[in-house]
Each structure stands twice: as C-alpha cells, then as structure tokens.
C-alpha positions as YAML, in Angstrom:
chain: A
units: angstrom
residues:
- id: 1
  name: SER
  ca: [-35.75, -27.87, 54.80]
- id: 2
  name: GLU
  ca: [-32.05, -27.81, 54.65]
- id: 3
  name: THR
  ca: [-31.76, -31.34, 53.22]
- id: 4
  name: ASP
  ca: [-34.63, -30.98, 50.72]
- id: 5
  name: SER
  ca: [-33.63, -30.34, 47.21]
- id: 6
  name: SER
  ca: [-35.57, -29.65, 43.68]
- id: 7
  name: GLU
  ca: [-34.53, -29.26, 40.16]
- id: 8
  name: TRP
  ca: [-34.54, -25.59, 39.01]
- id: 9
  name: THR
  ca: [-33.72, -24.39, 35.49]
- id: 10
  name: SER
  ca: [-33.55, -20.88, 33.97]
- id: 11
  name: THR
  ca: [-31.73, -18.76, 31.23]
- id: 12
  name: VAL
  ca: [-29.19, -16.30, 32.62]
- id: 13
  name: ALA
  ca: [-27.27, -13.84, 30.54]
- id: 14
  name: PHE
  ca: [-23.71, -13.19, 31.80]
- id: 15
  name: THR
  ca: [-20.18, -11.83, 30.36]
- id: 16
  name: THR
  ca: [-16.92, -13.60, 31.32]
- id: 17
  name: ALA
  ca: [-13.87, -11.61, 32.03]
- id: 18
  name: CYS
  ca: [-11.79, -11.16, 28.91]
- id: 19
  name: ASP
  ca: [-8.07, -12.55, 28.89]
- id: 20
  name: ALA
  ca: [-5.51, -10.15, 28.40]
- id: 21
  name: TYR
  ca: [-4.30, -10.17, 24.51]
- id: 22
  name: THR
  ca: [-0.81, -11.83, 24.34]
- id: 23
  name: ILE
  ca: [-0.60, -12.53, 20.68]
- id: 24
  name: LEU
  ca: [-0.46, -9.75, 17.95]
- id: 25
  name: PRO
  ca: [-1.68, -8.34, 15.50]
- id: 26
  name: TYR
  ca: [-5.22, -7.35, 16.89]
- id: 27
  name: MET
  ca: [-7.62, -5.54, 14.80]
- id: 28
  name: GLU
  ca: [-10.86, -4.09, 15.79]
- id: 29
  name: GLY
  ca: [-13.43, -2.72, 13.10]
- id: 30
  name: PHE
  ca: [-16.35, -2.24, 15.46]
- id: 31
  name: GLU
  ca: [-18.59, -4.49, 13.15]
- id: 32
  name: GLY
  ca: [-19.99, -6.69, 15.86]
- id: 33
  name: THR
  ca: [-22.57, -5.89, 18.41]
- id: 34
  name: TYR
  ca: [-22.59, -2.83, 20.65]
- id: 35
  name: PRO
  ca: [-20.79, -2.53, 23.11]
- id: 36
  name: THR
  ca: [-17.62, -3.70, 21.62]
- id: 37
  name: SER
  ca: [-16.52, -6.96, 23.04]
- id: 38
  name: CYS
  ca: [-13.59, -6.47, 25.89]
- id: 39
  name: TRP
  ca: [-13.66, -2.55, 25.33]
- id: 40
  name: SER
  ca: [-14.81, -0.29, 28.33]
- id: 41
  name: MET
  ca: [-16.34, 3.09, 27.84]
- id: 42
  name: TYR
  ca: [-16.30, 5.98, 30.50]
- id: 43
  name: TYR
  ca: [-18.39, 9.14, 30.60]
- id: 44
  name: ALA
  ca: [-16.96, 12.21, 32.46]
- id: 45
  name: ASN
  ca: [-20.73, 13.36, 32.80]
- id: 46
  name: THR
  ca: [-22.36, 10.45, 34.62]
- id: 47
  name: SER
  ca: [-25.94, 12.11, 33.69]
- id: 48
  name: TYR
  ca: [-24.86, 12.39, 29.82]
- id: 49
  name: PRO
  ca: [-27.82, 13.56, 27.68]
- id: 50
  name: ILE
  ca: [-29.03, 10.38, 25.25]
- id: 51
  name: GLY
  ca: [-27.95, 12.35, 22.35]
- id: 52
  name: ASN
  ca: [-24.06, 12.45, 23.64]
- id: 53
  name: ALA
  ca: [-23.96, 8.46, 23.88]
- id: 54
  name: MET
  ca: [-21.12, 6.47, 22.51]
- id: 55
  name: SER
  ca: [-22.28, 3.93, 19.90]
- id: 56
  name: HIS
  ca: [-21.46, 2.07, 16.70]
- id: 57
  name: SER
  ca: [-22.46, 3.95, 13.70]
- id: 58
  name: ASN
  ca: [-23.30, 2.98, 10.10]
- id: 59
  name: SER
  ca: [-23.42, 6.46, 8.70]
- id: 60
  name: GLN
  ca: [-19.32, 6.60, 8.36]
- id: 61
  name: ALA
  ca: [-16.85, 3.45, 8.06]
- id: 62
  name: TYR
  ca: [-13.29, 3.37, 7.03]
- id: 63
  name: GLU
  ca: [-13.93, -0.39, 6.10]
- id: 64
  name: GLY
  ca: [-16.93, -2.52, 6.56]
- id: 65
  name: THR
  ca: [-20.17, -0.84, 7.53]
- id: 66
  name: ASN
  ca: [-19.61, 0.59, 11.20]
- id: 67
  name: SER
  ca: [-17.39, 2.53, 12.98]
- id: 68
  name: PHE
  ca: [-17.11, 3.78, 16.48]
- id: 69
  name: ARG
  ca: [-18.81, 7.04, 17.38]
- id: 70
  name: PHE
  ca: [-18.03, 9.85, 19.93]
- id: 71
  name: SER
  ca: [-20.72, 12.27, 20.66]
- id: 72
  name: SER
  ca: [-21.21, 15.77, 21.77]
- id: 73
  name: TYR
  ca: [-24.46, 16.29, 19.73]
- id: 74
  name: SER
  ca: [-26.44, 17.70, 22.81]
- id: 75
  name: GLN
  ca: [-25.70, 20.23, 25.62]
- id: 76
  name: GLY
  ca: [-24.36, 18.66, 28.52]
- id: 77
  name: SER
  ca: [-21.09, 19.58, 30.43]
- id: 78
  name: PRO
  ca: [-18.60, 17.88, 30.77]
- id: 79
  name: TYR
  ca: [-18.37, 16.28, 27.42]
- id: 80
  name: ASP
  ca: [-15.19, 14.15, 27.79]
- id: 81
  name: GLU
  ca: [-15.84, 10.46, 26.51]
- id: 82
  name: TYR
  ca: [-13.34, 7.82, 27.01]
- id: 83
  name: LEU
  ca: [-13.10, 4.52, 24.67]
- id: 84
  name: ILE
  ca: [-10.53, 2.16, 26.52]
- id: 85
  name: SER
  ca: [-9.04, -0.81, 25.02]
- id: 86
  name: PRO
  ca: [-9.02, -4.41, 26.15]
- id: 87
  name: GLU
  ca: [-5.80, -5.45, 28.33]
- id: 88
  name: PHE
  ca: [-2.61, -6.33, 26.15]
- id: 89
  name: ASN
  ca: [0.15, -8.22, 27.87]
- id: 90
  name: VAL
  ca: [3.16, -8.28, 25.21]
- id: 91
  name: GLU
  ca: [6.75, -8.15, 26.15]
- id: 92
  name: ASP
  ca: [7.96, -5.42, 23.78]
- id: 93
  name: ALA
  ca: [6.85, -2.08, 22.73]
- id: 94
  name: TYR
  ca: [4.02, -2.24, 20.12]
- id: 95
  name: LEU
  ca: [2.44, 0.11, 17.69]
- id: 96
  name: VAL
  ca: [-1.26, 1.27, 17.68]
- id: 97
  name: SER
  ca: [-3.09, 2.98, 14.83]
- id: 98
  name: PHE
  ca: [-6.52, 3.86, 13.79]
- id: 99
  name: GLN
  ca: [-8.60, 5.71, 11.30]
- id: 100
  name: TYR
  ca: [-10.42, 8.98, 12.57]
- id: 101
  name: ARG
  ca: [-12.78, 11.60, 10.69]
- id: 102
  name: LYS
  ca: [-15.62, 13.85, 11.84]
- id: 103
  name: SER
  ca: [-19.07, 14.41, 10.52]
- id: 104
  name: ASN
  ca: [-19.18, 17.99, 9.41]
- id: 105
  name: SER
  ca: [-17.05, 21.19, 9.58]
- id: 106
  name: TYR
  ca: [-18.59, 22.40, 12.72]
- id: 107
  name: GLY
  ca: [-16.13, 22.40, 15.68]
- id: 108
  name: ASP
  ca: [-12.82, 20.38, 15.87]
- id: 109
  name: ASP
  ca: [-14.12, 17.22, 17.27]
- id: 110
  name: SER
  ca: [-11.05, 16.70, 18.87]
- id: 111
  name: PHE
  ca: [-9.44, 13.81, 20.94]
- id: 112
  name: ARG
  ca: [-6.11, 12.69, 22.52]
- id: 113
  name: PHE
  ca: [-4.68, 9.36, 22.93]
- id: 114
  name: GLY
  ca: [-3.44, 7.82, 26.40]
- id: 115
  name: TYR
  ca: [-1.58, 4.64, 27.57]
- id: 116
  name: SER
  ca: [-1.21, 2.83, 30.93]
- id: 117
  name: SER
  ca: [1.02, 0.12, 32.22]
- id: 118
  name: ASN
  ca: [-1.41, -0.70, 35.16]
- id: 119
  name: SER
  ca: [-4.83, 0.43, 35.16]
- id: 120
  name: ASN
  ca: [-7.80, 1.03, 32.73]
- id: 121
  name: ASP
  ca: [-8.90, 3.83, 35.15]
- id: 122
  name: VAL
  ca: [-8.65, 6.92, 32.82]
- id: 123
  name: ASN
  ca: [-8.93, 9.16, 35.87]
- id: 124
  name: SER
  ca: [-5.62, 7.56, 37.51]
- id: 125
  name: SER
  ca: [-2.19, 8.93, 37.13]
- id: 126
  name: ASP
  ca: [-1.23, 5.64, 35.57]
- id: 127
  name: PHE
  ca: [-2.33, 7.03, 32.14]
- id: 128
  name: THR
  ca: [0.15, 8.92, 30.10]
- id: 129
  name: TRP
  ca: [-1.78, 11.33, 27.79]
- id: 130
  name: GLY
  ca: [-0.38, 12.82, 24.51]
- id: 131
  name: ALA
  ca: [-1.27, 16.32, 22.89]
- id: 132
  name: THR
  ca: [-4.82, 16.87, 21.67]
- id: 133
  name: VAL
  ca: [-5.57, 16.14, 18.05]
- id: 134
  name: THR
  ca: [-7.61, 18.85, 16.24]
- id: 135
  name: ASP
  ca: [-7.22, 18.01, 12.50]
- id: 136
  name: ALA
  ca: [-10.34, 15.69, 12.07]
- id: 137
  name: SER
  ca: [-11.72, 15.94, 8.56]
- id: 138
  name: PRO
  ca: [-15.42, 16.13, 7.60]
- id: 139
  name: THR
  ca: [-14.31, 14.47, 4.17]
- id: 140
  name: ALA
  ca: [-11.61, 11.97, 4.63]
- id: 141
  name: TRP
  ca: [-10.20, 9.67, 7.10]
- id: 142
  name: ASN
  ca: [-6.90, 10.35, 8.74]
- id: 143
  name: GLU
  ca: [-4.53, 7.92, 10.46]
- id: 144
  name: TYR
  ca: [-3.37, 8.24, 13.90]
- id: 145
  name: THR
  ca: [0.05, 6.22, 14.99]
- id: 146
  name: ILE
  ca: [1.57, 5.72, 18.08]
- id: 147
  name: THR
  ca: [4.29, 3.38, 19.44]
- id: 148
  name: VAL
  ca: [3.67, 2.63, 22.99]
- id: 149
  name: PRO
  ca: [6.31, 1.79, 25.25]
- id: 150
  name: SER
  ca: [7.22, -1.94, 26.60]
- id: 151
  name: GLY
  ca: [4.63, -2.81, 29.47]
- id: 152
  name: THR
  ca: [1.59, -0.78, 28.34]
- id: 153
  name: LYS
  ca: [-1.39, -2.80, 29.30]
- id: 154
  name: TYR
  ca: [-4.24, -0.37, 28.36]
- id: 155
  name: PHE
  ca: [-4.81, 2.39, 25.85]
- id: 156
  name: ALA
  ca: [-7.69, 4.86, 25.61]
- id: 157
  name: ILE
  ca: [-9.00, 7.29, 23.11]
- id: 158
  name: ASN
  ca: [-10.53, 10.43, 24.86]
- id: 159
  name: TYR
  ca: [-12.96, 12.61, 22.96]
- id: 160
  name: ASN
  ca: [-12.04, 15.72, 24.83]
- id: 161
  name: VAL
  ca: [-14.32, 18.80, 23.32]
- id: 162
  name: THR
  ca: [-15.20, 21.43, 25.67]
- id: 163
  name: SER
  ca: [-18.53, 22.22, 24.14]
- id: 164
  name: SER
  ca: [-21.51, 20.79, 22.14]
- id: 165
  name: GLU
  ca: [-19.99, 19.91, 18.81]
- id: 166
  name: TYR
  ca: [-21.00, 17.09, 16.83]
- id: 167
  name: TYR
  ca: [-19.50, 13.19, 16.11]
- id: 168
  name: LEU
  ca: [-16.17, 11.91, 15.84]
- id: 169
  name: TYR
  ca: [-15.69, 8.63, 14.19]
- id: 170
  name: ILE
  ca: [-13.02, 5.87, 15.08]
- id: 171
  name: ASP
  ca: [-12.40, 2.72, 12.85]
- id: 172
  name: ASN
  ca: [-9.84, 0.21, 12.06]
- id: 173
  name: VAL
  ca: [-7.90, 0.07, 15.42]
- id: 174
  name: LEU
  ca: [-4.83, -2.07, 14.86]
- id: 175
  name: VAL
  ca: [-2.23, -3.25, 17.26]
- id: 176
  name: ARG
  ca: [0.82, -4.93, 16.01]
- id: 177
  name: ASN
  ca: [4.37, -5.65, 16.93]
- id: 178
  name: LEU
  ca: [6.97, -3.39, 15.62]
- id: 179
  name: SER
  ca: [8.93, -4.66, 12.33]
- id: 180
  name: SER
  ca: [12.39, -5.84, 13.12]
- id: 181
  name: ASP
  ca: [12.95, -6.10, 9.28]
- id: 182
  name: ASN
  ca: [15.92, -3.97, 8.05]
- id: 183
  name: ASP
  ca: [16.93, -5.14, 4.62]
- id: 184
  name: ILE
  ca: [17.82, -3.51, 1.49]
- id: 185
  name: LEU
  ca: [15.12, -4.91, -1.22]
- id: 186
  name: THR
  ca: [16.38, -3.01, -4.24]
- id: 187
  name: PHE
  ca: [19.09, -0.99, -5.40]
- id: 188
  name: SER
  ca: [19.43, 0.46, -9.05]
- id: 189
  name: LEU
  ca: [21.71, 2.83, -10.79]
- id: 190
  name: PRO
  ca: [20.90, 4.76, -13.93]
- id: 191
  name: GLU
  ca: [23.83, 3.53, -15.84]
- id: 192
  name: ALA
  ca: [23.97, -0.15, -14.46]
- id: 193
  name: THR
  ca: [25.02, -2.61, -17.09]
- id: 194
  name: GLN
  ca: [23.71, -5.76, -15.20]
- id: 195
  name: PRO
  ca: [21.31, -6.65, -12.47]
- id: 196
  name: THR
  ca: [22.37, -5.48, -8.95]
- id: 197
  name: VAL
  ca: [23.33, -8.57, -6.75]
- id: 198
  name: ILE
  ca: [21.82, -8.31, -3.29]
- id: 199
  name: ASP
  ca: [23.25, -10.61, -0.73]
- id: 200
  name: ALA
  ca: [20.64, -10.71, 2.28]
- id: 201
  name: GLU
  ca: [22.91, -13.16, 4.20]
- id: 202
  name: ASN
  ca: [26.19, -11.21, 4.32]
- id: 203
  name: HIS
  ca: [24.41, -7.69, 3.81]
- id: 204
  name: THR
  ca: [25.99, -6.86, 0.80]
- id: 205
  name: VAL
  ca: [25.42, -5.14, -2.56]
- id: 206
  name: THR
  ca: [27.23, -5.32, -5.69]
- id: 207
  name: ALA
  ca: [26.51, -3.19, -8.91]
- id: 208
  name: GLU
  ca: [28.26, -2.68, -12.12]
- id: 209
  name: ILE
  ca: [27.88, 0.58, -14.17]
- id: 210
  name: SER
  ca: [28.99, 1.69, -17.66]
- id: 211
  name: ILE
  ca: [32.61, 2.34, -18.30]
- id: 212
  name: SER
  ca: [31.61, 5.96, -19.31]
- id: 213
  name: ALA
  ca: [29.60, 6.63, -16.22]
- id: 214
  name: ASP
  ca: [31.10, 9.00, -13.30]
- id: 215
  name: ILE
  ca: [31.65, 6.75, -10.51]
- id: 216
  name: THR
  ca: [32.14, 9.59, -8.10]
- id: 217
  name: ALA
  ca: [28.72, 11.02, -8.55]
- id: 218
  name: GLN
  ca: [26.24, 8.14, -8.61]
- id: 219
  name: THR
  ca: [22.46, 8.50, -7.50]
- id: 220
  name: PRO
  ca: [21.00, 5.24, -6.43]
- id: 221
  name: THR
  ca: [17.34, 4.43, -5.90]
- id: 222
  name: ILE
  ca: [17.03, 2.26, -2.94]
- id: 223
  name: THR
  ca: [13.97, 0.30, -1.46]
- id: 224
  name: VAL
  ca: [14.27, -1.00, 2.20]
- id: 225
  name: SER
  ca: [11.83, -3.20, 4.34]
- id: 226
  name: ASP
  ca: [8.51, -1.85, 5.15]
- id: 227
  name: TYR
  ca: [8.59, 0.71, 8.22]
- id: 228
  name: ALA
  ca: [12.47, 0.92, 7.67]
- id: 229
  name: THR
  ca: [14.62, 3.90, 6.94]
- id: 230
  name: ILE
  ca: [18.01, 4.11, 5.24]
- id: 231
  name: SER
  ca: [20.92, 6.51, 5.66]
- id: 232
  name: PRO
  ca: [22.23, 8.00, 3.68]
- id: 233
  name: LEU
  ca: [18.97, 8.43, 1.99]
- id: 234
  name: SER
  ca: [17.80, 6.92, -1.39]
- id: 235
  name: GLY
  ca: [18.47, 9.49, -4.44]
- id: 236
  name: VAL
  ca: [21.33, 11.18, -2.65]
- id: 237
  name: VAL
  ca: [24.61, 11.33, -4.74]
- id: 238
  name: GLN
  ca: [27.51, 9.07, -3.65]
- id: 239
  name: ASP
  ca: [31.07, 8.80, -4.40]
- id: 240
  name: PHE
  ca: [31.40, 4.78, -5.14]
- id: 241
  name: THR
  ca: [35.10, 4.71, -5.83]
- id: 242
  name: THR
  ca: [35.30, 2.87, -2.59]
- id: 243
  name: PRO
  ca: [32.30, 0.99, -0.95]
- id: 244
  name: VAL
  ca: [29.72, 2.96, 0.78]
- id: 245
  name: VAL
  ca: [28.10, 1.68, 3.97]
- id: 246
  name: TYR
  ca: [24.47, 2.29, 4.40]
- id: 247
  name: THR
  ca: [22.58, 1.76, 7.81]
- id: 248
  name: VAL
  ca: [18.89, 0.43, 7.51]
- id: 249
  name: THR
  ca: [17.06, 1.09, 10.67]
- id: 250
  name: ALA
  ca: [13.97, -1.04, 11.33]
- id: 251
  name: GLU
  ca: [10.92, 0.07, 12.87]
- id: 252
  name: ASP
  ca: [11.80, -1.41, 16.34]
- id: 253
  name: ALA
  ca: [15.06, 0.77, 16.14]
- id: 254
  name: SER
  ca: [17.32, -2.25, 15.32]
- id: 255
  name: THR
  ca: [19.97, -1.34, 12.68]
- id: 256
  name: GLN
  ca: [21.82, -3.26, 9.99]
- id: 257
  name: GLU
  ca: [24.78, -2.09, 8.12]
- id: 258
  name: TRP
  ca: [24.99, -2.76, 4.26]
- id: 259
  name: THR
  ca: [28.08, -2.34, 2.24]
- id: 260
  name: VAL
  ca: [27.64, -1.34, -1.48]
- id: 261
  name: THR
  ca: [30.26, -1.75, -4.06]
- id: 262
  name: VAL
  ca: [29.91, -0.47, -7.56]
- id: 263
  name: THR
  ca: [32.38, -1.10, -10.14]
- id: 264
  name: GLN
  ca: [32.72, 0.01, -13.88]
- id: 265
  name: ALA
  ca: [32.40, -2.22, -16.73]
- id: 266
  name: VAL
  ca: [35.97, -2.63, -18.46]
- id: 267
  name: SER
  ca: [34.12, -2.00, -21.99]
- id: 268
  name: ALA
  ca: [31.13, -0.32, -23.35]
- id: 269
  name: SER
  ca: [28.22, -2.38, -23.88]
- id: 270
  name: SER
  ca: [27.65, -3.94, -27.27]
- id: 271
  name: ALA
  ca: [23.89, -4.91, -26.40]
- id: 272
  name: ASN
  ca: [21.50, -3.50, -29.18]
- id: 273
  name: ASP
  ca: [18.20, -5.24, -28.66]
- id: 274
  name: ILE
  ca: [14.73, -4.47, -28.64]
- id: 275
  name: VAL
  ca: [13.40, -6.17, -25.43]
- id: 276
  name: ALA
  ca: [9.76, -4.96, -25.26]
- id: 277
  name: PHE
  ca: [7.24, -3.47, -27.63]
- id: 278
  name: THR
  ca: [3.74, -2.47, -26.60]
- id: 279
  name: PHE
  ca: [1.18, -0.20, -28.18]
- id: 280
  name: ALA
  ca: [-2.73, 0.65, -27.52]
- id: 281
  name: HIS
  ca: [-5.00, -1.59, -29.02]
- id: 282
  name: GLN
  ca: [-2.72, -4.40, -29.04]
- id: 283
  name: ILE
  ca: [-3.88, -7.96, -29.40]
- id: 284
  name: GLY
  ca: [-1.52, -10.55, -27.52]
- id: 285
  name: ASP
  ca: [2.37, -9.96, -26.93]
- id: 286
  name: ALA
  ca: [4.56, -9.00, -29.79]
- id: 287
  name: VAL
  ca: [6.78, -11.36, -30.91]
- id: 288
  name: ILE
  ca: [10.41, -10.45, -30.99]
- id: 289
  name: ASP
  ca: [12.95, -12.30, -32.81]
- id: 290
  name: THR
  ca: [16.56, -11.53, -31.84]
- id: 291
  name: ASN
  ca: [18.04, -13.71, -34.34]
- id: 292
  name: ASN
  ca: [16.31, -12.31, -37.52]
- id: 293
  name: HIS
  ca: [16.00, -8.73, -35.46]
- id: 294
  name: THR
  ca: [12.13, -8.52, -36.16]
- id: 295
  name: VAL
  ca: [9.14, -7.71, -34.14]
- id: 296
  name: ASN
  ca: [5.60, -8.67, -35.06]
- id: 297
  name: ALA
  ca: [2.55, -7.60, -33.40]
- id: 298
  name: SER
  ca: [-0.96, -7.42, -33.98]
- id: 299
  name: ALA
  ca: [-3.70, -4.64, -33.60]
- id: 300
  name: GLU
  ca: [-7.44, -4.97, -33.03]
- id: 301
  name: TRP
  ca: [-9.17, -5.86, -36.33]
- id: 302
  name: ASP
  ca: [-10.61, -2.27, -37.00]
- id: 303
  name: TYR
  ca: [-7.79, -0.24, -35.63]
- id: 304
  name: SER
  ca: [-5.91, 2.20, -37.90]
- id: 305
  name: LEU
  ca: [-2.39, 1.44, -38.67]
- id: 306
  name: THR
  ca: [-1.54, 4.95, -39.94]
- id: 307
  name: ALA
  ca: [-0.61, 6.61, -36.40]
- id: 308
  name: ILE
  ca: [0.53, 4.07, -33.82]
- id: 309
  name: ALA
  ca: [2.81, 5.16, -31.10]
- id: 310
  name: PRO
  ca: [4.63, 2.33, -29.56]
- id: 311
  name: THR
  ca: [6.37, 2.15, -26.12]
- id: 312
  name: ILE
  ca: [9.64, 0.36, -26.77]
- id: 313
  name: THR
  ca: [12.15, -0.82, -24.49]
- id: 314
  name: VAL
  ca: [15.76, -1.65, -25.62]
- id: 315
  name: SER
  ca: [18.95, -2.79, -24.13]
- id: 316
  name: ASP
  ca: [20.44, -1.01, -21.06]
- id: 317
  name: LEU
  ca: [22.35, 1.89, -22.22]
- id: 318
  name: ALA
  ca: [21.14, 1.82, -25.75]
- id: 319
  name: THR
  ca: [19.43, 4.16, -27.86]
- id: 320
  name: ILE
  ca: [16.59, 3.73, -30.55]
- id: 321
  name: THR
  ca: [15.58, 5.88, -33.48]
- id: 322
  name: PRO
  ca: [12.77, 6.58, -34.22]
- id: 323
  name: LEU
  ca: [12.14, 7.36, -30.64]
- id: 324
  name: SER
  ca: [9.91, 5.20, -28.17]
- id: 325
  name: GLY
  ca: [6.59, 6.87, -28.06]
- id: 326
  name: VAL
  ca: [6.61, 8.70, -31.53]
- id: 327
  name: ALA
  ca: [3.57, 7.76, -33.73]
- id: 328
  name: GLN
  ca: [4.55, 5.91, -37.12]
- id: 329
  name: ASP
  ca: [2.44, 4.67, -40.17]
- id: 330
  name: PHE
  ca: [2.54, 0.85, -39.89]
- id: 331
  name: THR
  ca: [0.69, -0.10, -43.05]
- id: 332
  name: ALA
  ca: [3.82, -0.98, -44.06]
- id: 333
  name: PRO
  ca: [6.82, -2.47, -41.87]
- id: 334
  name: VAL
  ca: [8.86, 0.22, -39.90]
- id: 335
  name: VAL
  ca: [12.59, -0.03, -39.58]
- id: 336
  name: TYR
  ca: [14.03, 1.09, -36.35]
- id: 337
  name: ILE
  ca: [17.94, 1.47, -35.55]
- id: 338
  name: VAL
  ca: [19.22, 0.30, -32.07]
- id: 339
  name: THR
  ca: [22.54, 1.83, -31.13]
- id: 340
  name: ALA
  ca: [24.54, 0.29, -28.44]
- id: 341
  name: GLU
  ca: [26.78, 2.02, -25.69]
- id: 342
  name: ASP
  ca: [29.90, 1.21, -27.91]
- id: 343
  name: LEU
  ca: [28.08, 2.56, -31.00]
- id: 344
  name: THR
  ca: [27.50, -0.64, -32.82]
- id: 345
  name: GLU
  ca: [24.10, -0.32, -34.63]
- id: 346
  name: GLN
  ca: [21.39, -3.02, -35.23]
- id: 347
  name: THR
  ca: [18.39, -2.49, -37.71]
- id: 348
  name: TRP
  ca: [14.85, -3.95, -36.52]
- id: 349
  name: THR
  ca: [12.00, -4.57, -38.82]
- id: 350
  name: VAL
  ca: [8.59, -3.97, -37.03]
- id: 351
  name: SER
  ca: [5.25, -5.04, -38.63]
- id: 352
  name: ILE
  ca: [1.92, -4.54, -37.25]
- id: 353
  name: ILE
  ca: [-1.22, -6.20, -38.70]
- id: 354
  name: ASN
  ca: [-4.92, -6.05, -37.99]
- id: 355
  name: ASP
  ca: [-5.72, -9.30, -36.16]
- id: 356
  name: THR
  ca: [-8.96, -10.21, -38.48]
- id: 357
  name: THR
  ca: [-9.55, -13.25, -36.54]
- id: 358
  name: ALA
  ca: [-11.01, -11.16, -33.62]
- id: 359
  name: CYS
  ca: [-13.56, -9.54, -36.03]
- id: 360
  name: PRO
  ca: [-17.02, -9.36, -34.42]
- id: 361
  name: ASN
  ca: [-20.19, -9.84, -36.15]
- id: 362
  name: PRO
  ca: [-20.84, -6.04, -37.49]
- id: 363
  name: ASP
  ca: [-23.94, -4.43, -36.25]
- id: 364
  name: GLY
  ca: [-26.82, -4.56, -38.87]
- id: 365
  name: ALA
  ca: [-25.22, -7.35, -41.14]
- id: 366
  name: THR
  ca: [-27.56, -9.26, -43.52]
- id: 367
  name: MET
  ca: [-26.97, -12.51, -44.99]
- id: 368
  name: GLU
  ca: [-28.43, -13.45, -48.33]
- id: 369
  name: MET
  ca: [-29.24, -17.16, -49.29]
- id: 370
  name: ASN
  ca: [-30.42, -18.72, -52.52]
- id: 371
  name: ILE
  ca: [-31.85, -22.14, -52.03]
- id: 372
  name: GLY
  ca: [-33.00, -24.09, -55.10]
- id: 373
  name: ALA
  ca: [-36.14, -25.94, -55.28]
- id: 374
  name: THR
  ca: [-36.46, -29.20, -53.37]
- id: 375
  name: THR
  ca: [-38.91, -32.00, -53.24]
- id: 376
  name: ALA
  ca: [-40.11, -33.87, -49.83]
- id: 377
  name: THR
  ca: [-41.78, -37.13, -50.14]
- id: 378
  name: PHE
  ca: [-43.75, -38.14, -47.16]
...
C-alpha cells in the first residue's frame, strides 16, 4: 500500500555533470579510460561504421602511452567527426595547443579547430571555425596553437575528411593563460668589459664596452621572457651614443619599454688571465693559480699527453697564444701568453699529468707470491 515500505539495495552506475574549469592550466593526454572524462564526441554520420569509431589509441603517443584517434578507415559518408572540450569559464583570452599526426602517407587526414562562447553544439552558429589543416605528418608530431578570445567556453577539433582515408591522432591538449611577462632577461655585447646590469624594477639595462669599440654600431644579443617579443630585434645593429628604447611585448599583448644605456670604458682593459681550461679525458677541474699564473690539470691515467687540444677561456677582450683548441704536447709544461686589451702580456705555465690514482686493474694481470715454509701446530 502507499504507507508500506521496504529496504532496497542495488548498484547503479551514473555520471555526474562536469563543472566548468575556472583555473588554468589544464592538460589532457588521453591516458585515462575512454571516453575521456568531461569531453564529448559527435559523428556527422549517425550510422557510422565501426571502423570509423573515435577512440583512444596506444599505437601512437606524443607522451605517455595513449592518444586520441579520429578514424575514416571504413567507407561511410559523411566522415566528419568532432572532439569537443569540457566547458571553460575563465575571464581572459587563453591559449589552446595540442600535438597532431596521422598514421600513414595515404590522404591528408585533415582537421579544423573551432570555438564557441555559448554552446557545445558544433552544428550551431555559436562556433567559429578556422582554416582546414592538411599538413599532418605520418612520421612526426606537429603542434597546433591558437589563442581563443575572452569568453570562449568550448572548443572542438573537427576531423573533416571527405572520403575514406585513415587515422588522425591528437595528444597533449594544453589550455593555459596567456603570459604577461615582458622582461629583458639577458643583454650581451661582443666587446663588453663587464657584466651587464639589468634593473627589472626600473626597466633599465646598463652596459659598458671597450674604449676601442664603435659605439655607433653595436649588435646586442637579447633574450626576453618566454612567449614575448622585442623591438628592435635582438641581433640588429644599433647606435648607442644615446640610450636606446626597446619594447618587449608579452604573449597577452601587454608591453613594457626598456631603456638601454651603453657607455665606453675610459681606458683599455689590463685583464690577461686564464679563467677556464678544459680538455677531453680530463680528470677533475683544472687548478688555476692567478697569483703564480699557473694551470695544473690531470688526464686519465692512460691518455696520451702528446697531442691535447685544450679549450681555454681568457679575460674579456684578451687574446691567447698558442690559440685555444690547438693541439699541444703536454709531456712537458707548455707556456701560453695572454695579451690584454691594453697589450700588456702575461705568461702562463700549463702542466698536465696522468692521474695514476685512477688506474684500474689491467685485464689479464697476474700476481706472483713467494711464501716461505711454515709450521702449524694443532
């Protein structure tokens, strides 16, 4: 009756609705169970042949063991298939990237990318679709990267072949915020006399070059924040007789001006040191004595000392003879001369010995022992 009740137990499988992602970055590598959690799929052919089913695949993977696979292996038009993202609810524009490749050289296995600010219905006018991509490689992964506008909730990959081709693989879908970093990280000049000073708070760079350098034609090498660009470009000749303003543009299009001031040294450098000394088959670091102007280094116990070509670093603007990289006979000490910018010279004595402490037990070695007569009493 309506008032009667009884206990009932059972196991019921169900899937809860996915909440929108509000915090980035987000990564999907398709390593979990299929279908991918919170992603959806759509087939233009509602009666698609089983050979054209979308799936996870372990035959190709950019990272891990699996990727997502589109298929047009079997005949069955239309062939359009869609992989649709979870919902994202973030305030600003964001970046989407993923890796893609195809299984063989037959056909293009083409795709296009779309995004929507409202619906995940790929047939609706909410979706904006990009150009078709036809450069999928059968031997290497390529990266697709796009910035979607603020308010984008869903994006989709449309496998849009028009005939039976084969497989397209997708892996490592990354969704992240656009970087706002717009810093100068390093700034170097070929004839610098001292380390460059980069003031990240005041956005200034200060450098000094040799007295003999041409300040009107300096070519700086500049590195900036990841994903940022700089104008004027690194590697472009500039006249630094007055400060030069560089503009660094972050990935999110925010800009920062940096003022670079270059001055010339008032005198030529007198530095004439050896600051680094290395060679093949070296044991440990070289000992550089700047007081006595000596370098002592060790080679492997059985390495020939007759033709060692060391790599030698000297003071900025100085030169060395014999040159770095030229083979020398180090069975006896070798004398090098380091000449400073101001032409003052310094002789350096370099010695290399074999490190016999690292000598291994030679293969096939034998040991001979002479044991005299002994008496044992029990």
